[in-house]
PDB file as gemmi writes it, atoms N, CA and C in Angstrom:
CRYST1    1.000    1.000    1.000  90.00  90.00  90.00 P 1                      
ATOM      1  N   MET A   1       0.890  -1.555   0.387  1.00  0.00           N  
ATOM      2  CA  MET A   1       0.173   0.180  -0.296  1.00  0.00           C  
ATOM      3  C   MET A   1       0.552   0.987  -0.131  1.00  0.00           C  
ATOM      4  N   PHE A   2       0.179   2.390  -0.842  1.00  0.00           N  
ATOM      5  CA  PHE A   2       1.391   3.356  -0.713  1.00  0.00           C  
ATOM      6  C   PHE A   2       0.726   4.157  -0.432  1.00  0.00           C  
ATOM      7  N   CYS A   3       1.135   5.693  -0.006  1.00  0.00           N  
ATOM      8  CA  CYS A   3       0.084   6.698  -0.241  1.00  0.00           C  
ATOM      9  C   CYS A   3       0.559   8.043  -0.907  1.00  0.00           C  
ATOM     10  N   ASN A   4      -0.453   8.625  -0.800  1.00  0.00           N  
ATOM     11  CA  ASN A   4       0.046   9.719  -1.986  1.00  0.00           C  
ATOM     12  C   ASN A   4       0.640  10.178  -0.930  1.00  0.00           C  
ATOM     13  N   GLU A   5       1.321  11.538  -1.499  1.00  0.00           N  
ATOM     14  CA  GLU A   5       2.006  13.068  -1.116  1.00  0.00           C  
ATOM     15  C   GLU A   5       1.349  13.649   0.341  1.00  0.00           C  
ATOM     16  N   ASP A   6      -0.225  13.690   0.273  1.00  0.00           N  
ATOM     17  CA  ASP A   6      -0.562  14.599   1.112  1.00  0.00           C  
ATOM     18  C   ASP A   6      -1.327  13.157   2.083  1.00  0.00           C  
ATOM     19  N   SER A   7      -1.776  12.460   1.984  1.00  0.00           N  
ATOM     20  CA  SER A   7      -1.777  11.549   2.240  1.00  0.00           C  
ATOM     21  C   SER A   7      -0.529  11.157   3.436  1.00  0.00           C  
ATOM     22  N   ALA A   8       0.840  10.945   3.599  1.00  0.00           N  
ATOM     23  CA  ALA A   8       1.413  11.080   3.734  1.00  0.00           C  
ATOM     24  C   ALA A   8       2.380  12.451   5.286  1.00  0.00           C  
ATOM     25  N   ASN A   9       1.432  13.617   4.075  1.00  0.00           N  
ATOM     26  CA  ASN A   9       2.029  14.332   4.946  1.00  0.00           C  
ATOM     27  C   ASN A   9       1.232  15.076   5.757  1.00  0.00           C  
ATOM     28  N   VAL A  10      -0.432  14.327   6.329  1.00  0.00           N  
ATOM     29  CA  VAL A  10      -1.050  14.179   7.618  1.00  0.00           C  
ATOM     30  C   VAL A  10      -0.539  13.300   8.678  1.00  0.00           C  
ATOM     31  N   LEU A  11       0.226  12.006   7.735  1.00  0.00           N  
ATOM     32  CA  LEU A  11       0.840  10.899   8.966  1.00  0.00           C  
ATOM     33  C   LEU A  11       2.009  11.683   9.627  1.00  0.00           C  
ATOM     34  N   GLU A  12       2.631  12.867   8.348  1.00  0.00           N  
ATOM     35  CA  GLU A  12       3.476  13.299   9.353  1.00  0.00           C  
ATOM     36  C   GLU A  12       3.590  14.242  10.139  1.00  0.00           C  
ATOM     37  N   ALA A  13       2.134  15.131  10.181  1.00  0.00           N  
ATOM     38  CA  ALA A  13       1.752  15.892  11.300  1.00  0.00           C  
ATOM     39  C   ALA A  13       1.391  15.348  12.069  1.00  0.00           C  
ATOM     40  N   MET A  14       0.718  13.910  12.337  1.00  0.00           N  
ATOM     41  CA  MET A  14       0.812  13.402  13.203  1.00  0.00           C  
ATOM     42  C   MET A  14       1.485  13.165  14.103  1.00  0.00           C  
ATOM     43  N   ARG A  15       2.887  13.181  13.791  1.00  0.00           N  
ATOM     44  CA  ARG A  15       3.981  12.456  14.225  1.00  0.00           C  
ATOM     45  C   ARG A  15       5.130  13.793  15.092  1.00  0.00           C  
ATOM     46  N   THR A  16       5.230  15.086  14.247  1.00  0.00           N  
ATOM     47  CA  THR A  16       5.875  15.664  14.090  1.00  0.00           C  
ATOM     48  C   THR A  16       5.113  16.537  14.936  1.00  0.00           C  
ATOM     49  N   SER A  17       3.560  16.738  15.571  1.00  0.00           N  
ATOM     50  CA  SER A  17       2.617  17.343  16.261  1.00  0.00           C  
ATOM     51  C   SER A  17       2.189  16.748  18.234  1.00  0.00           C  
ATOM     52  N   GLY A  18       2.922  16.235  17.856  1.00  0.00           N  
ATOM     53  CA  GLY A  18       3.066  14.933  19.210  1.00  0.00           C  
ATOM     54  C   GLY A  18       1.949  13.729  19.410  1.00  0.00           C  
ATOM     55  N   HIS A  19       1.693  13.597  18.065  1.00  0.00           N  
ATOM     56  CA  HIS A  19       0.652  12.160  18.280  1.00  0.00           C  
ATOM     57  C   HIS A  19       1.089  11.169  17.479  1.00  0.00           C  
ATOM     58  N   SER A  20       2.426  11.116  18.026  1.00  0.00           N  
ATOM     59  CA  SER A  20       3.196  10.070  17.924  1.00  0.00           C  
ATOM     60  C   SER A  20       2.595   8.763  18.118  1.00  0.00           C  
ATOM     61  N   GLU A  21       2.092   8.007  19.237  1.00  0.00           N  
ATOM     62  CA  GLU A  21       1.195   7.182  19.292  1.00  0.00           C  
ATOM     63  C   GLU A  21       0.018   6.773  18.007  1.00  0.00           C  
ATOM     64  N   LEU A  22      -0.253   8.063  17.525  1.00  0.00           N  
ATOM     65  CA  LEU A  22      -2.103   7.948  17.221  1.00  0.00           C  
ATOM     66  C   LEU A  22      -0.850   7.456  15.306  1.00  0.00           C  
ATOM     67  N   HIS A  23      -0.122   8.621  15.154  1.00  0.00           N  
ATOM     68  CA  HIS A  23       0.412   7.941  13.994  1.00  0.00           C  
ATOM     69  C   HIS A  23       1.292   6.762  13.573  1.00  0.00           C  
ATOM     70  N   ASP A  24       1.834   5.889  14.842  1.00  0.00           N  
ATOM     71  CA  ASP A  24       2.322   4.522  14.886  1.00  0.00           C  
ATOM     72  C   ASP A  24       0.543   3.434  14.563  1.00  0.00           C  
ATOM     73  N   GLN A  25      -0.626   3.778  15.404  1.00  0.00           N  
ATOM     74  CA  GLN A  25      -1.717   3.255  14.841  1.00  0.00           C  
ATOM     75  C   GLN A  25      -2.312   2.992  13.882  1.00  0.00           C  
ATOM     76  N   VAL A  26      -2.427   4.396  13.062  1.00  0.00           N  
ATOM     77  CA  VAL A  26      -2.885   4.562  11.759  1.00  0.00           C  
ATOM     78  C   VAL A  26      -1.942   3.804  10.645  1.00  0.00           C  
ATOM     79  N   VAL A  27      -0.613   4.112  10.808  1.00  0.00           N  
ATOM     80  CA  VAL A  27       0.259   2.974  10.411  1.00  0.00           C  
ATOM     81  C   VAL A  27       0.441   1.475  10.184  1.00  0.00           C  
ATOM     82  N   LEU A  28      -0.291   0.948  11.102  1.00  0.00           N  
ATOM     83  CA  LEU A  28      -0.363  -0.459  12.110  1.00  0.00           C  
ATOM     84  C   LEU A  28      -1.934  -0.651  11.559  1.00  0.00           C  
ATOM     85  N   PHE A  29      -2.854   0.236  10.885  1.00  0.00           N  
ATOM     86  CA  PHE A  29      -3.699  -0.388  11.205  1.00  0.00           C  
ATOM     87  C   PHE A  29      -3.922  -0.214   9.022  1.00  0.00           C  
ATOM     88  N   LEU A  30      -2.630   0.813   8.293  1.00  0.00           N  
ATOM     89  CA  LEU A  30      -2.857   0.582   6.879  1.00  0.00           C  
ATOM     90  C   LEU A  30      -1.982  -0.619   6.711  1.00  0.00           C  
ATOM     91  N   ARG A  31      -1.396  -0.970   7.832  1.00  0.00           N  
ATOM     92  CA  ARG A  31      -0.678  -2.267   6.905  1.00  0.00           C  
ATOM     93  C   ARG A  31      -1.803  -3.578   7.152  1.00  0.00           C  
ATOM     94  N   ALA A  32      -1.969  -3.448   8.470  1.00  0.00           N  
ATOM     95  CA  ALA A  32      -3.948  -4.480   8.100  1.00  0.00           C  
ATOM     96  C   ALA A  32      -4.084  -4.513   6.792  1.00  0.00           C  
ATOM     97  N   LEU A  33      -5.086  -2.955   6.772  1.00  0.00           N  
ATOM     98  CA  LEU A  33      -5.504  -2.849   5.420  1.00  0.00           C  
ATOM     99  C   LEU A  33      -5.185  -3.521   4.430  1.00  0.00           C  
ATOM    100  N   ALA A  34      -3.949  -3.507   3.989  1.00  0.00           N  
ATOM    101  CA  ALA A  34      -3.330  -3.848   3.155  1.00  0.00           C  
ATOM    102  C   ALA A  34      -3.920  -5.640   2.960  1.00  0.00           C  
ATOM    103  N   VAL A  35      -2.773  -5.900   4.003  1.00  0.00           N  
ATOM    104  CA  VAL A  35      -2.948  -7.276   3.988  1.00  0.00           C  
ATOM    105  C   VAL A  35      -4.259  -7.808   3.571  1.00  0.00           C  
ATOM    106  N   GLU A  36      -5.326  -7.817   4.508  1.00  0.00           N  
ATOM    107  CA  GLU A  36      -6.841  -7.951   4.213  1.00  0.00           C  
ATOM    108  C   GLU A  36      -7.251  -7.685   2.575  1.00  0.00           C  
ATOM    109  N   ALA A  37      -7.293  -6.647   2.657  1.00  0.00           N  
ATOM    110  CA  ALA A  37      -7.953  -5.884   1.136  1.00  0.00           C  
ATOM    111  C   ALA A  37      -7.317  -6.972  -0.230  1.00  0.00           C  
ATOM    112  N   GLY A  38      -5.502  -6.591   0.138  1.00  0.00           N  
ATOM    113  CA  GLY A  38      -4.844  -8.307  -0.598  1.00  0.00           C  
ATOM    114  C   GLY A  38      -5.505  -9.420  -0.129  1.00  0.00           C  
ATOM    115  N   ALA A  39      -5.456 -10.131   0.054  1.00  0.00           N  
ATOM    116  CA  ALA A  39      -6.753 -11.165   0.501  1.00  0.00           C  
ATOM    117  C   ALA A  39      -8.161 -11.163  -0.046  1.00  0.00           C  
ATOM    118  N   ALA A  40      -8.474 -10.304  -0.374  1.00  0.00           N  
ATOM    119  CA  ALA A  40      -9.620 -10.210  -0.336  1.00  0.00           C  
ATOM    120  C   ALA A  40      -9.628  -9.880  -1.965  1.00  0.00           C  
ATOM    121  N   VAL A  41      -9.159  -9.455  -2.624  1.00  0.00           N  
ATOM    122  CA  VAL A  41      -8.527  -9.042  -4.015  1.00  0.00           C  
ATOM    123  C   VAL A  41      -7.960 -10.579  -4.030  1.00  0.00           C  
ATOM    124  N   ASP A  42      -7.702 -11.215  -3.727  1.00  0.00           N  
ATOM    125  CA  ASP A  42      -6.856 -12.649  -4.213  1.00  0.00           C  
ATOM    126  C   ASP A  42      -7.581 -13.722  -4.518  1.00  0.00           C  
ATOM    127  N   ALA A  43      -8.729 -13.841  -3.700  1.00  0.00           N  
ATOM    128  CA  ALA A  43     -10.197 -14.728  -3.100  1.00  0.00           C  
ATOM    129  C   ALA A  43     -11.132 -13.908  -4.035  1.00  0.00           C  
ATOM    130  N   ASP A  44     -11.172 -13.005  -4.829  1.00  0.00           N  
ATOM    131  CA  ASP A  44     -12.466 -12.453  -5.962  1.00  0.00           C  
ATOM    132  C   ASP A  44     -13.464 -11.974  -4.913  1.00  0.00           C  
ATOM    133  N   LYS A  45     -13.361 -11.789  -4.049  1.00  0.00           N  
ATOM    134  CA  LYS A  45     -14.042 -10.711  -3.406  1.00  0.00           C  
ATOM    135  C   LYS A  45     -14.223  -9.146  -3.280  1.00  0.00           C  
ATOM    136  N   SER A  46     -14.287  -8.773  -2.486  1.00  0.00           N  
ATOM    137  CA  SER A  46     -14.668  -6.847  -2.292  1.00  0.00           C  
ATOM    138  C   SER A  46     -13.778  -6.742  -1.696  1.00  0.00           C  
ATOM    139  N   PRO A  47     -12.832  -5.614  -1.751  1.00  0.00           N  
ATOM    140  CA  PRO A  47     -12.172  -5.452  -0.667  1.00  0.00           C  
ATOM    141  C   PRO A  47     -13.085  -4.568   0.178  1.00  0.00           C  
ATOM    142  N   PRO A  48     -12.197  -4.816   1.286  1.00  0.00           N  
ATOM    143  CA  PRO A  48     -12.700  -3.490   2.976  1.00  0.00           C  
ATOM    144  C   PRO A  48     -13.374  -2.640   2.158  1.00  0.00           C  
ATOM    145  N   GLY A  49     -14.139  -1.721   3.147  1.00  0.00           N  
ATOM    146  CA  GLY A  49     -14.545   0.142   2.932  1.00  0.00           C  
ATOM    147  C   GLY A  49     -15.751  -0.524   2.675  1.00  0.00           C  
ATOM    148  N   TYR A  50     -16.124   1.381   1.876  1.00  0.00           N  
ATOM    149  CA  TYR A  50     -17.469   1.553   0.736  1.00  0.00           C  
ATOM    150  C   TYR A  50     -16.894   1.967  -0.178  1.00  0.00           C  
ATOM    151  N   PRO A  51     -17.872   1.244  -1.479  1.00  0.00           N  
ATOM    152  CA  PRO A  51     -16.803   1.693  -2.267  1.00  0.00           C  
ATOM    153  C   PRO A  51     -18.221   2.828  -3.006  1.00  0.00           C  
ATOM    154  N   MET A  52     -16.903   4.168  -3.421  1.00  0.00           N  
ATOM    155  CA  MET A  52     -17.246   5.239  -3.697  1.00  0.00           C  
ATOM    156  C   MET A  52     -17.906   5.830  -4.961  1.00  0.00           C  
ATOM    157  N   GLY A  53     -17.462   4.354  -5.751  1.00  0.00           N  
ATOM    158  CA  GLY A  53     -17.878   4.898  -7.083  1.00  0.00           C  
ATOM    159  C   GLY A  53     -17.411   5.128  -8.215  1.00  0.00           C  
ATOM    160  N   ASP A  54     -16.447   5.604  -7.253  1.00  0.00           N  
ATOM    161  CA  ASP A  54     -15.118   6.088  -8.623  1.00  0.00           C  
ATOM    162  C   ASP A  54     -14.333   5.037  -8.339  1.00  0.00           C  
ATOM    163  N   GLY A  55     -14.349   4.344  -7.943  1.00  0.00           N  
ATOM    164  CA  GLY A  55     -12.744   3.678  -7.931  1.00  0.00           C  
ATOM    165  C   GLY A  55     -12.022   3.770  -6.914  1.00  0.00           C  
ATOM    166  N   ARG A  56     -12.575   4.615  -5.512  1.00  0.00           N  
ATOM    167  CA  ARG A  56     -12.419   4.496  -4.349  1.00  0.00           C  
ATOM    168  C   ARG A  56     -13.161   4.038  -2.966  1.00  0.00           C  
ATOM    169  N   TYR A  57     -12.238   3.632  -2.312  1.00  0.00           N  
ATOM    170  CA  TYR A  57     -12.940   2.878  -1.163  1.00  0.00           C  
ATOM    171  C   TYR A  57     -12.588   3.809   0.478  1.00  0.00           C  
ATOM    172  N   ASN A  58     -14.049   3.812   0.631  1.00  0.00           N  
ATOM    173  CA  ASN A  58     -13.610   4.527   2.537  1.00  0.00           C  
ATOM    174  C   ASN A  58     -13.730   4.455   3.610  1.00  0.00           C  
ATOM    175  N   VAL A  59     -12.825   4.042   4.532  1.00  0.00           N  
ATOM    176  CA  VAL A  59     -12.549   3.277   5.218  1.00  0.00           C  
ATOM    177  C   VAL A  59     -12.374   3.779   6.771  1.00  0.00           C  
ATOM    178  N   ASP A  60     -13.222   3.686   7.731  1.00  0.00           N  
ATOM    179  CA  ASP A  60     -12.562   4.919   9.319  1.00  0.00           C  
ATOM    180  C   ASP A  60     -11.915   3.095  10.133  1.00  0.00           C  
ATOM    181  N   VAL A  61     -11.231   4.571  10.486  1.00  0.00           N  
ATOM    182  CA  VAL A  61      -9.979   3.713  11.942  1.00  0.00           C  
ATOM    183  C   VAL A  61     -11.276   3.621  13.166  1.00  0.00           C  
ATOM    184  N   PRO A  62     -11.487   2.659  12.988  1.00  0.00           N  
ATOM    185  CA  PRO A  62     -12.444   2.224  14.353  1.00  0.00           C  
ATOM    186  C   PRO A  62     -11.175   2.516  15.994  1.00  0.00           C  
ATOM    187  N   ARG A  63     -12.344   3.256  16.529  1.00  0.00           N  
ATOM    188  CA  ARG A  63     -11.113   3.941  17.721  1.00  0.00           C  
ATOM    189  C   ARG A  63     -11.019   5.355  17.784  1.00  0.00           C  
ATOM    190  N   LEU A  64     -10.667   5.912  16.441  1.00  0.00           N  
ATOM    191  CA  LEU A  64     -10.190   6.922  16.136  1.00  0.00           C  
ATOM    192  C   LEU A  64     -10.215   8.147  15.047  1.00  0.00           C  
ATOM    193  N   SER A  65      -9.834   9.152  15.089  1.00  0.00           N  
ATOM    194  CA  SER A  65     -11.140  10.218  14.476  1.00  0.00           C  
ATOM    195  C   SER A  65     -10.143  10.332  12.947  1.00  0.00           C  
ATOM    196  N   VAL A  66      -9.968   8.685  11.853  1.00  0.00           N  
ATOM    197  CA  VAL A  66      -9.279   8.584  10.422  1.00  0.00           C  
ATOM    198  C   VAL A  66      -9.937   8.435  10.019  1.00  0.00           C  
ATOM    199  N   LEU A  67     -10.091   9.089   8.867  1.00  0.00           N  
ATOM    200  CA  LEU A  67     -10.792   8.496   7.696  1.00  0.00           C  
ATOM    201  C   LEU A  67     -10.118   8.102   6.601  1.00  0.00           C  
ATOM    202  N   ILE A  68      -9.785   7.075   5.403  1.00  0.00           N  
ATOM    203  CA  ILE A  68      -8.810   6.991   4.656  1.00  0.00           C  
ATOM    204  C   ILE A  68      -9.802   6.611   3.352  1.00  0.00           C  
ATOM    205  N   SER A  69      -9.180   7.372   2.438  1.00  0.00           N  
ATOM    206  CA  SER A  69     -10.014   6.452   0.344  1.00  0.00           C  
ATOM    207  C   SER A  69      -9.017   6.032   0.795  1.00  0.00           C  
ATOM    208  N   TYR A  70      -9.166   4.961  -0.302  1.00  0.00           N  
ATOM    209  CA  TYR A  70      -7.454   4.199  -1.162  1.00  0.00           C  
ATOM    210  C   TYR A  70      -8.943   3.923  -2.423  1.00  0.00           C  
ATOM    211  N   THR A  71      -7.444   3.161  -2.762  1.00  0.00           N  
ATOM    212  CA  THR A  71      -8.077   3.237  -4.499  1.00  0.00           C  
ATOM    213  C   THR A  71      -6.857   1.612  -5.091  1.00  0.00           C  
ATOM    214  N   ARG A  72      -7.466   0.792  -6.049  1.00  0.00           N  
ATOM    215  CA  ARG A  72      -6.626  -0.911  -6.038  1.00  0.00           C  
ATOM    216  C   ARG A  72      -6.676  -0.348  -7.311  1.00  0.00           C  
ATOM    217  N   TYR A  73      -5.165  -1.619  -7.219  1.00  0.00           N  
ATOM    218  CA  TYR A  73      -4.838  -1.244  -9.379  1.00  0.00           C  
ATOM    219  C   TYR A  73      -4.861  -3.444  -9.045  1.00  0.00           C  
ATOM    220  N   PRO A  74      -5.101  -3.846 -10.186  1.00  0.00           N  
ATOM    221  CA  PRO A  74      -5.019  -4.751  -9.763  1.00  0.00           C  
ATOM    222  C   PRO A  74      -3.906  -5.926 -10.118  1.00  0.00           C  
ATOM    223  N   GLY A  75      -4.188  -4.830 -11.895  1.00  0.00           N  
ATOM    224  CA  GLY A  75      -2.621  -4.875 -11.752  1.00  0.00           C  
ATOM    225  C   GLY A  75      -1.087  -4.907 -12.137  1.00  0.00           C  
ATOM    226  N   LEU A  76      -1.541  -3.982 -10.529  1.00  0.00           N  
ATOM    227  CA  LEU A  76       0.040  -3.845 -10.002  1.00  0.00           C  
ATOM    228  C   LEU A  76       0.083  -4.539  -9.037  1.00  0.00           C  
ATOM    229  N   ARG A  77      -1.291  -4.742  -8.539  1.00  0.00           N  
ATOM    230  CA  ARG A  77      -1.159  -5.258  -6.710  1.00  0.00           C  
ATOM    231  C   ARG A  77      -0.740  -4.905  -6.399  1.00  0.00           C  
ATOM    232  N   GLU A  78      -1.284  -3.693  -6.233  1.00  0.00           N  
ATOM    233  CA  GLU A  78      -1.419  -2.676  -5.400  1.00  0.00           C  
ATOM    234  C   GLU A  78      -2.435  -1.538  -4.730  1.00  0.00           C  
ATOM    235  N   PHE A  79      -2.430  -1.366  -3.667  1.00  0.00           N  
ATOM    236  CA  PHE A  79      -3.360  -0.207  -3.570  1.00  0.00           C  
ATOM    237  C   PHE A  79      -2.853   1.803  -2.846  1.00  0.00           C  
ATOM    238  N   ARG A  80      -3.215   2.161  -2.905  1.00  0.00           N  
ATOM    239  CA  ARG A  80      -2.465   3.682  -2.866  1.00  0.00           C  
ATOM    240  C   ARG A  80      -3.891   4.910  -2.496  1.00  0.00           C  
ATOM    241  N   VAL A  81      -3.179   4.764  -1.026  1.00  0.00           N  
ATOM    242  CA  VAL A  81      -4.394   6.034  -0.038  1.00  0.00           C  
ATOM    243  C   VAL A  81      -4.099   6.901  -0.429  1.00  0.00           C  
ATOM    244  N   THR A  82      -5.427   8.136  -1.500  1.00  0.00           N  
ATOM    245  CA  THR A  82      -5.648   8.725  -1.790  1.00  0.00           C  
ATOM    246  C   THR A  82      -6.005  10.142  -0.729  1.00  0.00           C  
ATOM    247  N   ASP A  83      -6.383   9.879   0.118  1.00  0.00           N  
ATOM    248  CA  ASP A  83      -6.976  10.848   0.971  1.00  0.00           C  
ATOM    249  C   ASP A  83      -6.757   9.301   2.697  1.00  0.00           C  
ATOM    250  N   LEU A  84      -6.618  10.891   3.550  1.00  0.00           N  
ATOM    251  CA  LEU A  84      -6.205  10.660   5.003  1.00  0.00           C  
ATOM    252  C   LEU A  84      -6.655  11.690   5.532  1.00  0.00           C  
ATOM    253  N   LEU A  85      -8.053  11.582   5.784  1.00  0.00           N  
ATOM    254  CA  LEU A  85      -8.647  12.946   6.930  1.00  0.00           C  
ATOM    255  C   LEU A  85      -8.284  12.417   9.082  1.00  0.00           C  
ATOM    256  N   TRP A  86      -7.852  13.169   8.990  1.00  0.00           N  
ATOM    257  CA  TRP A  86      -7.497  13.079  10.490  1.00  0.00           C  
ATOM    258  C   TRP A  86      -8.439  14.264  11.016  1.00  0.00           C  
ATOM    259  N   LEU A  87      -9.136  14.112  11.878  1.00  0.00           N  
ATOM    260  CA  LEU A  87     -10.210  14.241  12.408  1.00  0.00           C  
ATOM    261  C   LEU A  87      -9.707  15.084  14.566  1.00  0.00           C  
ATOM    262  N   ASP A  88      -9.395  16.615  13.868  1.00  0.00           N  
ATOM    263  CA  ASP A  88      -8.349  16.435  15.044  1.00  0.00           C  
ATOM    264  C   ASP A  88      -9.459  18.278  16.069  1.00  0.00           C  
TER     265      ASP A  88                                                      
END                                                                             
């Protein structure tokens, strides 16, 4: 799973503004999401999240004030985080 520049900047802002624990939790969530989404695609099932109709899927991070949008690229076997919203 890759993050676009804006999403990566949000993660960096979490870390540098004193929310390093939140940063670490979001990174772990993204890793788990990549594994779960990859397994779903390999099993010919829908990836996790709410399909937005434009190729993006939205996922809220449980117990955290973070929303994630991602797209999938099956030919490349990758997912890209297009939006990462931190509601602080």
